[in-house]
Each structure stands twice: as C-alpha cells, then as structure tokens.
N, C-alpha and C positions, 0 to 999 in steps of 0.2 A: 504493500500500500504506500509506503514512504517513497518508493521508487516512482510509482505512478504520479504521486503528488509533485515530486520533484520535476518530472517530465512536463506536467501540465503547467508549471510555472515558467517554463522556458519560452522565449520569444524568438522569432525568426530574424535572420540578418536584415531582411527587408524592413521589419519593424524597427530595428535598431537604427537603420539609416533614415527612416522617417523621423525618428526622434532627433537625430542629428540635423536633419533638414530644418526642423523648426528652430534649432539653436542658431543655425547660420542665417535664417531669415530674420529672426529676432535681432540679430546683430546688425543687419543692414538698416533696420527701422529705428535705430536708437536716435536720441537727440544729437543734433549736430551743433558743435561749437567751433569757434575759430581754430581751436587746437585740432579737432578732427577734420574740419573743413579744408585744412591745408592739403589734404590728399585728393581733393576733387579738382579735376581739370577737364578740359574739353575732350581729351582722349581717354578719360577714366573708364568709359564703358567697355574698352577693350581689355582692361586689366584682369577680369576674371579668366580670360583665355590664357594669359601668362601665368596667373596664379595656379592654374590647373597642373602645369608641368611638374613642379616640385611635389604636389599632392599625389600625383600618380606614382611617383617614386616612393612616397610615404606609404601608400596603399600596398605596394610590393613588399616593403619592409614589415608592415603589420601582418601581412599574409604569412610571411616567414616566421614571425613570432608565434603565430597560433598553429603552425603545422603540426607540432608534436604535443601541444598543450591546449587544444581547443575545448577542453573541459574545465579550464581554469580561468580565473579572472586575471587581469593585468597585475593586480596587487599580488596575487599568488605567484605569478611568473617572476615578478621583481624579487620577491623573497627567495624563490628557488635559485635564481641566477646569482644574486649578490649575497645571499645569506640573511639570517635574521636581523643582525644588528644594522648593517649597512642598508639592508632592504627597508627596515622600518624608518630609518633616517630619510631615505628617498621618498617613502610613502608619506611621511609627515610634511615634506615640502609640497608634494602633490595635494595633500589635504588642505594646507594653507592656501595654495593657489586657487583651488576650487571654491573655498570659502569666500575669498576676496572677489573672485570672478562672479560668483552667484550674487553676492551682495551688491556689486556694481550694477548688474542688470535689474536687481530689485529696485535700487535707487532710480535707475533710468525709467523703470515702469511707472513709478510714482510721479516722476518728473514729467512724463508724457501727458498724464492726465491733467496736471495743473497748468501745463503749457498750452493745452488745447481747449478743454471744456470746463474745467473746475479750478479756476485760478485762486479761489478763496479758501480752498480746502488743503490741509497739510498733506504732503505726499506720503507721510508715514501711515495715514489712514488706508490708502490704496495698497501700500506695501504689506501691511498687516493682513488685509483681506486676501491678497495673493498668497502670502505665506500659509494662511490657514487652509486654503484650497489645496496648496501643494502638499502640506502635511497630511491632509486627508487622503490624497492620492498615494503618497508614499506608504501610508499605513496599510493600504490594500496591496494586492500582488501586482507585480510589474506587467503581467500579461493583460490584465484589464486596462491598465494605463496605456499600453501599446496599442490595444484595439481601438481605444478612444482616439489615439493619435492618428491611426490609419483612417478613420472616418473623417477626422478634421482635415487631414491632408487632402482628401478629395474635394471637400467643400471649399477650403481656403485656396487651393490651386485654381479651382474654377472661378472664384471671385477675382483672384489676382489676374488671371488671363483676360477675363471680361473687362476689368478695369484698364488693363494695358491697351487693349485694342480700342477702347473708348478714348484713351489718352493719345493714341497714335495720331488722331486727327488734329491734335493741338501741338504736335512736335514741329519745331522749326529745324529743318535739316542743316542749316548753317551753324547751329549750335553744337553739332556733333561731327560735322564733316566740313572740309577734308582733314584727314589725319596723315601726317607724313613721318618720315624717319626722325625728324626733329622732336617728335613727341614721345620718342622711345623712353627717355628719362622719366617723363611724367607718368607713362604707363607703368613703368617699373615701380615708381614711388607709390602709385595707387594700388598696386598689387600686394604690397607688404601687409596692410591691415587684413586683407582677405586670406593671405597665407597664414597669418597669425590666428585668425578665427577658424579656418578650416583645419589647422593643425590639431585642433581639439578633437578631431576624429579619433585620435589615439585614445582619448579618455573613454570612448565608447567600449573599449576592451576591458574596462573595469567591470563591465557587465558580462564578461566572457563566460562565466559559469552559469549564466542564465540564457545564453544564446544557443538556439538550436540550429546547427550548421546545415544539416541535411536530413529533414524528416526526423524520425525518432532514432535512427541508427547512424553511426559515424563510419565513414570509410576513409581510406588513406588520402583521398583527394577532396575532402569536404571543404577545406579552406579555400579551394579555388572558387567556391560559391561566394565567399566573402570578397574576394578580389573582383569578381564580376559584378556583384551587387553594389559594392562600394563605388566602383568606377561609374556604373550607370547613374547612381544617385548624385555623384559629384558633377556629372555632366548636367543633370537636372538643376542642381543648385547653382552652377555657373550660369545656366541659361536664365534663371530667375534673377540673378544679380545683373546680368547684361541688360535684361529688359527693364529692370528697376532704374539702372543708371541711364539708360537711353531715355526713359520717361522724364527723369529729374533734370538731366542736363539738356535734353532736347526741348523741354518746355520752359525752364527758367534760365538756361545757360549756366556755365560753370561758376562764373563770378557771383551771380545772384544766389545760386544754390549754396555757396559757401556761407552766406550770411542769413540763411533761413534755418531756424532751430529744428524744424521738423519738415524737411522738404517733401517727404513721401506723403505725410498727412495733408500738406497744402495742395498736393496734386489731387488727392481724393476729394478734398473739400471743394476745390474749384471746378471739378468735372461735373457737368450737368448732362442729364440724359432725358430724353422724352419717354413717355409711357409710365410704367409702374415705378421705375427707379428714377428718382429726382436728384439724388445726390449719393455719391459713394462714401461720404463722410462717415455715416453710421456703420457701413460695412468695414471700413478701415479700423474703426475703434474696436469692433468685435474681433477683427482679424488680429490686431496686435494684442488684445487681452488674452485670446486663446493661445496665440503663439507664445507669449511670455509665460503663460501658465504651464504649457507643455515643456518649455525650455527649463524653467525653474524646477519643475517636478523631475525632469530628466537628470538634472545635475544633483538634485537631492538624493535620487537613487544612487548616483555615483558616489556621493559623499558617504552614504550608508555603507557601500561596498568597501571603500577605502578605510573607513572607521572600523569596520568589522575585522579586517585583516590587521590593521595597525595595532589594535588593542586586543587582538585574539578573542573576539566575542563570538560565541557559538550561536548557530541558528538565526532566528529572526529577532534576537534580543537587541541587536544594534538599532532597530527601529524605535526602541524605547528611549534612546538617547536623542531622537530627532527633535524633540521639543526644546531641550537646552541648546542644541545646535541651531535650531531656527531662531532662538533668542539671540545667539551670537551673530547670526546673519543680520538680524534686525539692528543690532548695535553697530555692526560694521557698515551697513547701508547708511547709517546716520553720520558716522564719523569720517568716512573716506573723502568727504569734501563738503564745504559750506554751500557750494552752488554747482550748477551744471558744468561750468568751465573747469573747476577744480576736480570734479569726479572724472570728467573726460580726459583731463591732463593725466590723472592717475592711471587711467586705462591705457591711453595712447603711449605713454612713456614708461610704464612699468609692466602692467598686466599683459599688454600685447607682446612684449619681448619675452616675458617669462613663459607665455603660451608657446612661442616659437621654440624656446629652449626645452621645455618639458614635453610639448606635443610633437615637435618635429625632430629636434636634435637628439633627444634622449632615446627614442626608439632605435636609432642607429647604434648608439652606445650599448644599449641593452642587447641588441642582436650580436654586436661584435663580441662582447664579453661572454654571451651565451654560446657562441660558436667556439671561442677559445676554450671554454670549459666543457665543450661538447654536451651542453644541456639542451640547446635549441637546434 
C-alpha cells in the first residue's frame, strides 16, 4: 500500500515543466524599475533566442545528473556526491537563495496590486493572502497542485495568445525593426536576466523523487524523456517571452517601456476589443494572480524538499515547518527593500547572479565531481 501511495504522489516531467513555465512567466511580468529597465532595448525581443543556447547545454547536463539517480531529488544527489557535511553546506546556500528569491516575488506580487488597482492598501495584505493560499497548496500533495497547474496552463496560454494577436494591430514595426549586427551587444545584455531566470530549471530537480520519468516503470533511457520534454517547454517559454517583448517594445518603444513600472499591465489595460471582451485588464490581473500563486507554491514545495534533506526530516513532517518558514518569507519580503527600486536592485545585482551560479554553474561542478568519483 505504501508503494502505491508513493507512486500516486508522483508527477510527470510535463507537469514539472508546466510549473517551471509559470515561474518564468511570472518573472517577465514583474514590476519594472530603472534598474531592471536598463536591459530593455529595441532589439531585446531577440534575446530569448540567444538565451536558449546556454539553457540547452544546461538541459544536457541535468539529463546526465539524473541518468543513474532518477529516483532521487537534487538534494539527495548533492549529499551523495559531496558527502554529508559539504552537501549540507551547499544545501543551506540553496535554501537561503530560494528563501530570498521567493520573498522577492512575494514582495513584487504585493507591489503589482498597489501599483495598478489598490494604491491605498498595504502590499503586505496581498502578500499574506498569497502566502496563505500557497501554504494550503503545499499542505496537500504535489500531484493535485500539478493538475491544477496543467488546467491553468491551458487557460492562461489561450488568454495570452488572444491578447497578443489583439495587440498585434497596435504594434509599430519601426519600434522593433530593423535590427543589425550593431545591436548584438544589446541582445546579449538583454539575454542575461533570462539566462538567470531560466537557470532555475535546475531547482526543479529538487522534486526529483516525486517525478515520474516514464509511466510507472523506469528503464535505462527514461531520462531522455526529461531532455525532450524540457527542450520542448523551453522553446514554448522562449516563444512567450519573444511575443511579450514584441508587444511591449512594439507598442511603447524601448525608451518608453523602460520608464513604465508595469508595461505588460499597461498593454492589457489599453487594449480594447469589440463584443463581449471590452478590456483585457481584468484578464491580466487574474493571469498574474494565478501565475504568482503557482510560482510561489512551486518554490515552497522546493523549499520543503531542501529543508527535509538539510535537516534529515522523515516523511511529510517537513510540511509542519512550512508555517514558520512562511513567516520568515513574510519578514524577508518586508525587509529586502523600502521601495520597488531597492527590491529590484537587490534582485538584479544579487539574486540574478546567484541564480546563475547555483542554477547554471553548479550543475557542471556537480557533474564533474560526480564523474571523478564515479557516482554519476
């Protein structure tokens, strides 16, 4: 019976990538400040294509990491490769990073509401509500959460595509074209935030012991499915980023977009359509609320996994500690900056680079050490 229950709690690679999809989409819809706006240029809409190249290499490395240990989480693999002491030190660094990363997006979630429709309400009110919903989700099994994400993926993708094609009629081609080789430096600069955000694909492997790689049985080539599915969804994520940037830059132009705190929201707010849909503003608010909820829930599941291995907690007892962890997230969301500029500065200059180090560089180190020790 225990084996059956364990199997039922597993989620597919497709569901994991859908969870990651929401994390990447939430990242591109955050509040823009002069600090983050400096990455926007006329040619930025091409940056997702460039950002894909290193991520494809990362997918290959992650695939290698899971070949012999596809029944373990990344936390367990780290301890297996580096040993208990060094492994727990590394996991503690990951734990701190995910805490600060999650608190940043919690803060950003509250800021989006007061910047758009509720300017007289404290952002902590919305942060607490989101945390309570995320806590409720984490207390349940991850399979139910993943199924909800699958359903939301279909709805939100449909709304997004409909909105883009509506916005297409308002795009000024001169705002995004022509692009010459002189823009190569700007494209490279704009790709760095995406590489940073997409490097968090590595963190999805912390759910490794809950991932069903190929039905109920595992074969020698089951990890090939991870490589194929991850590649497919990264192409989808890149497409969504390209369409978003084309809409923002094409409608507002790069210089104006830099100075709009919520350019994506302003697009949806300004688009009018005949018939039943009079404005996409409401749909955008629902879209970002659901997206941020799934993202925060996803990372809270990851926090639970890291916490469980870090402190050697058995079973589902780690979930009992999610209430104090949620309180820590609430405190961090309050202290990481006094305003949007400070919080965005913290993300752009600290969290984004630590994401690259932990999410992109570290898997290569882990694979190298694992190969030397003949563990991976």
